[in-house]
C-alpha angles and dihedrals in degrees: 000000000000092000093055092050091047092052093048091049092048092050093047091049091051093048091047090049090052091050092049092046093050093047092052094062117101116239126247090253093058091046090051090049091051094049091048091047093050093047091044091051092049094045097037091111091067105092100208099038113031099068094059094056092047094049091049091048091052092049094046092046093050092051091045092051090057096046107036130073092208106066105170099094092042092054091050090049091050092051092047091048093050094045091047091050091050091050090049091051091050092046092052093043095051100035094093089058093052094044090048092051097043100026092111089059092051094046091239112154 
């Protein structure tokens, strides 16, 4: 009798461990949001390119936060997207000052 209970317990522990392990994995949407957020943060200084990656990262992270149980990667992606967008806004806002000051070095007339 003890052997049967031990086998059932061992099987139930293994199946529970598999369920917990599979539910701890981030979804593809949160991974995509993180990659977009990271790329958007790195390339946020490019005026015509950085904003698109950051907006997509924010959208993907928001959708992922609503759908997923594991929210860590989505939160990081959301923070990266917001910070990248703020850096992009500052870069676009202050770029005329830099171009005006150093325009003669860049041969901009």
